[in-house]
RONUPA-957657 format. One record per residue (C-alpha): residue number from 0; residue in one letter; chain; x, y, z negated. Coordinates in pm, whole numbers, plus 32768, in hexadecimal, padded with zeros to 4 digits. Layout:
// RONUPA-957657
[r NUM; 'a'; 'A'; [X; Y; Z]],
...
// end
This chain:
// RONUPA-957657
[r 0; 'x'; 'A'; [84A1; B03D; CE55]],
[r 1; 'x'; 'A'; [8595; AFDB; CF6A]],
[r 2; 'x'; 'A'; [8558; B128; D018]],
[r 3; 'x'; 'A'; [8598; B1E6; CED5]],
[r 4; 'x'; 'A'; [86D8; B122; CE95]],
[r 5; 'x'; 'A'; [874A; B160; CFFB]],
[r 6; 'x'; 'A'; [86FC; B2D3; CFD8]],
[r 7; 'x'; 'A'; [87C1; B2EC; CE90]],
[r 8; 'x'; 'A'; [88EA; B234; CF2B]],
[r 9; 'x'; 'A'; [88E0; B317; D05E]],
[r 10; 'x'; 'A'; [88CD; B451; CF84]],
[r 11; 'x'; 'A'; [89F1; B3D2; CEB2]],
[r 12; 'x'; 'A'; [8AC0; B391; CFE8]],
[r 13; 'x'; 'A'; [8A75; B4EE; D072]],
[r 14; 'x'; 'A'; [8ACB; B590; CF22]],
[r 15; 'x'; 'A'; [8C10; B4CC; CF08]],
[r 16; 'x'; 'A'; [8C67; B528; D06E]],
[r 17; 'x'; 'A'; [8C20; B699; D02A]],
[r 18; 'x'; 'A'; [8CFF; B693; CEF5]],
[r 19; 'x'; 'A'; [8E22; B5F9; CFAF]],
[r 20; 'x'; 'A'; [8DF3; B6DB; D0DF]],
[r 21; 'x'; 'A'; [8DE5; B820; D015]],
[r 22; 'x'; 'A'; [8F5C; B808; CFE2]],
[r 23; 'x'; 'A'; [8F8F; B7C9; D154]],
[r 24; 'x'; 'A'; [8EC5; B903; D1AA]],
[r 25; 'x'; 'A'; [8FB6; B9DC; D0E3]],
[r 26; 'x'; 'A'; [90DC; B91D; D176]],
[r 27; 'x'; 'A'; [9053; B960; D2D2]],
[r 28; 'x'; 'A'; [9028; BAD5; D28E]],
[r 29; 'x'; 'A'; [917E; BAFB; D1EF]],
[r 30; 'x'; 'A'; [9217; BA2D; D308]],
[r 31; 'x'; 'A'; [9176; BB12; D409]],
[r 32; 'x'; 'A'; [9210; BC48; D36D]],
[r 33; 'x'; 'A'; [9367; BBA9; D33A]],
[r 34; 'x'; 'A'; [939D; BB14; D495]],
[r 35; 'x'; 'A'; [93D1; BBC3; D5E2]],
[r 36; 'x'; 'A'; [9340; BB85; D73B]],
[r 37; 'x'; 'A'; [9449; BBE6; D83F]],
[r 38; 'x'; 'A'; [9346; BBEE; D956]],
[r 39; 'x'; 'A'; [929C; BD1E; D8B2]],
[r 40; 'x'; 'A'; [93CB; BE07; D8A6]],
[r 41; 'x'; 'A'; [9325; BF0C; D988]],
[r 42; 'x'; 'A'; [91EC; BF42; D8B4]],
[r 43; 'x'; 'A'; [9279; C073; D802]],
[r 44; 'x'; 'A'; [933D; C0F8; D92E]],
[r 45; 'x'; 'A'; [9208; C1BE; D996]],
[r 46; 'x'; 'A'; [91F8; C333; D94A]],
[r 47; 'x'; 'A'; [9093; C340; D8C5]],
[r 48; 'x'; 'A'; [8FF9; C27C; D7A9]],
[r 49; 'x'; 'A'; [8E8D; C282; D735]],
[r 50; 'x'; 'A'; [8E13; C1CD; D5FE]],
[r 51; 'x'; 'A'; [8CEC; C1A2; D518]],
[r 52; 'x'; 'A'; [8CD7; C115; D3BD]],
[r 53; 'x'; 'A'; [8C57; C134; D25D]],
[r 54; 'x'; 'A'; [8CF5; C1E8; D135]],
[r 55; 'x'; 'A'; [8CDB; C1B2; CFC2]],
[r 56; 'x'; 'A'; [8D36; C2FA; CF1B]],
[r 57; 'x'; 'A'; [8D78; C2CD; CDA9]],
[r 58; 'x'; 'A'; [8D67; C410; CCE0]],
[r 59; 'x'; 'A'; [8CB5; C4D3; CDF1]],
[r 60; 'x'; 'A'; [8B53; C557; CE0F]],
[r 61; 'x'; 'A'; [8B07; C456; CF20]],
[r 62; 'x'; 'A'; [8B6C; C2F8; CEBB]],
[r 63; 'x'; 'A'; [8B26; C258; D011]],
[r 64; 'x'; 'A'; [8B44; C2F3; D169]],
[r 65; 'x'; 'A'; [8B56; C290; D2D4]],
[r 66; 'x'; 'A'; [8C88; C306; D38F]],
[r 67; 'x'; 'A'; [8CC1; C361; D4FB]],
[r 68; 'x'; 'A'; [8E24; C3B9; D55B]],
[r 69; 'x'; 'A'; [8EF6; C411; D687]],
[r 70; 'x'; 'A'; [906B; C439; D6B6]],
[r 71; 'x'; 'A'; [9147; C4A4; D7D6]],
[r 72; 'x'; 'A'; [92BC; C460; D7EB]],
[r 73; 'x'; 'A'; [935A; C5AF; D83D]],
[r 74; 'x'; 'A'; [94CC; C55B; D82A]],
[r 75; 'x'; 'A'; [9573; C40F; D7DE]],
[r 76; 'x'; 'A'; [94EA; C38B; D694]],
[r 77; 'x'; 'A'; [9437; C4D3; D63E]],
[r 78; 'x'; 'A'; [92BD; C4E5; D66D]],
[r 79; 'x'; 'A'; [91A6; C5DE; D62B]],
[r 80; 'x'; 'A'; [906E; C550; D587]],
[r 81; 'x'; 'A'; [8F10; C5B4; D529]],
[r 82; 'x'; 'A'; [8E2D; C4F7; D43A]],
[r 83; 'x'; 'A'; [8CBA; C538; D401]],
[r 84; 'x'; 'A'; [8C06; C491; D2DF]],
[r 85; 'x'; 'A'; [8A8E; C478; D2B5]],
[r 86; 'x'; 'A'; [89A3; C3ED; D1AF]],
[r 87; 'x'; 'A'; [8928; C2CA; D283]],
[r 88; 'x'; 'A'; [87B4; C296; D2B5]],
[r 89; 'x'; 'A'; [8761; C3F2; D234]],
[r 90; 'x'; 'A'; [8846; C487; D33C]],
[r 91; 'x'; 'A'; [88C6; C593; D24E]],
[r 92; 'x'; 'A'; [8A21; C60C; D2AF]],
[r 93; 'x'; 'A'; [8B0F; C5D7; D18D]],
[r 94; 'x'; 'A'; [8C56; C66A; D20B]],
[r 95; 'x'; 'A'; [8D2D; C6C7; D334]],
[r 96; 'x'; 'A'; [8EA6; C6AE; D330]],
[r 97; 'x'; 'A'; [8FBF; C6EA; D425]],
[r 98; 'x'; 'A'; [9131; C6A0; D40E]],
[r 99; 'x'; 'A'; [9268; C5E9; D47B]],
[r 100; 'x'; 'A'; [92C4; C47B; D487]],
[r 101; 'x'; 'A'; [9419; C3D8; D499]],
[r 102; 'x'; 'A'; [93FB; C285; D548]],
[r 103; 'x'; 'A'; [94E3; C15A; D534]],
[r 104; 'x'; 'A'; [949D; C034; D61C]],
[r 105; 'x'; 'A'; [951A; BED4; D5D5]],
[r 106; 'x'; 'A'; [94B5; BDE2; D6EB]],
[r 107; 'x'; 'A'; [9334; BDE0; D6CD]],
[r 108; 'x'; 'A'; [9313; BEAB; D58B]],
[r 109; 'x'; 'A'; [930D; C024; D559]],
[r 110; 'x'; 'A'; [935C; C0CB; D40D]],
[r 111; 'x'; 'A'; [92E5; C235; D3F6]],
[r 112; 'x'; 'A'; [934A; C326; D2E3]],
[r 113; 'x'; 'A'; [925B; C44C; D2F0]],
[r 114; 'x'; 'A'; [9228; C59F; D252]],
[r 115; 'x'; 'A'; [90E1; C659; D291]],
[r 116; 'x'; 'A'; [903B; C798; D222]],
[r 117; 'x'; 'A'; [8EC3; C77E; D1F2]],
[r 118; 'x'; 'A'; [8D86; C831; D195]],
[r 119; 'x'; 'A'; [8C72; C78C; D0C6]],
[r 120; 'x'; 'A'; [8B1C; C7DA; D151]],
[r 121; 'x'; 'A'; [8A58; C73B; D035]],
[r 122; 'x'; 'A'; [8B1B; C7B4; CF05]],
[r 123; 'x'; 'A'; [8A2A; C7CC; CDDC]],
[r 124; 'x'; 'A'; [8B17; C8A9; CD15]],
[r 125; 'x'; 'A'; [8BB1; C97C; CE28]],
[r 126; 'x'; 'A'; [8AF1; CABE; CE51]],
[r 127; 'x'; 'A'; [8C1D; CB79; CEE0]],
[r 128; 'x'; 'A'; [8CD7; CB2F; D023]],
[r 129; 'x'; 'A'; [8E1D; CAD7; CF70]],
[r 130; 'x'; 'A'; [8D69; C9E5; CE85]],
[r 131; 'x'; 'A'; [8D12; C908; CFAC]],
[r 132; 'x'; 'A'; [8E74; C8F4; D03D]],
[r 133; 'x'; 'A'; [8F45; C7BE; CFFE]],
[r 134; 'x'; 'A'; [9078; C707; D079]],
[r 135; 'x'; 'A'; [9095; C594; D0B9]],
[r 136; 'x'; 'A'; [91CB; C4BF; D0E1]],
[r 137; 'x'; 'A'; [91CF; C34D; D121]],
[r 138; 'x'; 'A'; [9231; C220; D1EA]],
[r 139; 'x'; 'A'; [9173; C14F; D2EA]],
[r 140; 'x'; 'A'; [91D6; BFFC; D374]],
[r 141; 'x'; 'A'; [913C; BF94; D4C0]],
[r 142; 'x'; 'A'; [9159; BE37; D552]],
[r 143; 'x'; 'A'; [9117; BDF3; D6C4]],
[r 144; 'x'; 'A'; [8FF2; BD0E; D710]],
[r 145; 'x'; 'A'; [8FFE; BD28; D88C]],
[r 146; 'x'; 'A'; [90B9; BE00; D987]],
[r 147; 'x'; 'A'; [8FE0; BF30; D932]],
[r 148; 'x'; 'A'; [8F39; BEE2; D7E2]],
[r 149; 'x'; 'A'; [8FB4; BECF; D67C]],
[r 150; 'x'; 'A'; [8F48; BEA8; D512]],
[r 151; 'x'; 'A'; [8FD4; BF8B; D404]],
[r 152; 'x'; 'A'; [8FE0; BFC7; D28E]],
[r 153; 'x'; 'A'; [9060; C0F4; D1CF]],
[r 154; 'x'; 'A'; [9088; C1A0; D084]],
[r 155; 'x'; 'A'; [90A1; C311; D03C]],
[r 156; 'x'; 'A'; [909D; C417; CF2C]],
[r 157; 'x'; 'A'; [8FE6; C562; CF32]],
[r 158; 'x'; 'A'; [905F; C68F; CE72]],
[r 159; 'x'; 'A'; [9017; C762; CDAB]],
[r 160; 'x'; 'A'; [8EE9; C683; CD5B]],
[r 161; 'x'; 'A'; [8FC5; C550; CD19]],
[r 162; 'x'; 'A'; [8ECF; C472; CDD8]],
[r 163; 'x'; 'A'; [8F49; C326; CE66]],
[r 164; 'x'; 'A'; [8ED7; C2B6; CFBE]],
[r 165; 'x'; 'A'; [8EC9; C147; D023]],
[r 166; 'x'; 'A'; [8E6C; C119; D18E]],
[r 167; 'x'; 'A'; [8E51; C018; D2A0]],
[r 168; 'x'; 'A'; [8DBC; BFEA; D3FA]],
[r 169; 'x'; 'A'; [8DF4; BFA4; D568]],
[r 170; 'x'; 'A'; [8E5E; C072; D691]],
[r 171; 'x'; 'A'; [8EDC; C07B; D7F3]],
[r 172; 'x'; 'A'; [8FF3; C11B; D8BC]],
[r 173; 'x'; 'A'; [9000; C1AE; DA16]],
// end
């Protein structure tokens, strides 16, 4: 009986600790994205950026996709980018897109406004070439983790399909 009572007390303490720490987790995450690290100001000074992540595409034929992207700063804040999405474990290519990004750097954070033209490779309704074409505009926020790595989140909108894209991942610069 003493062991059972001890186990119940221990479980109660862990549960109470988890409830009080859940607020601190969100405080930690929000604090991370709202503070700057001046020692990481050179993370986004590099010309080339590679990233990977996962997308949730609401209103699209593929609701979840993996993403592999690359960008190259061509002049000042202007960059060229390419994004390939695939269906994950199945390895089915979902789409390929290419476009421009406008980058704004604030200490260790990069804000990218992008506009891409893409082609859906898995469109269930698109039997003609033009039915598979789409545009995507959006915003990505990247936060430096180390001198050459970062975490990012983004949101975008595809047209004419009116799909919303929620994305996030990690990447590196060189």
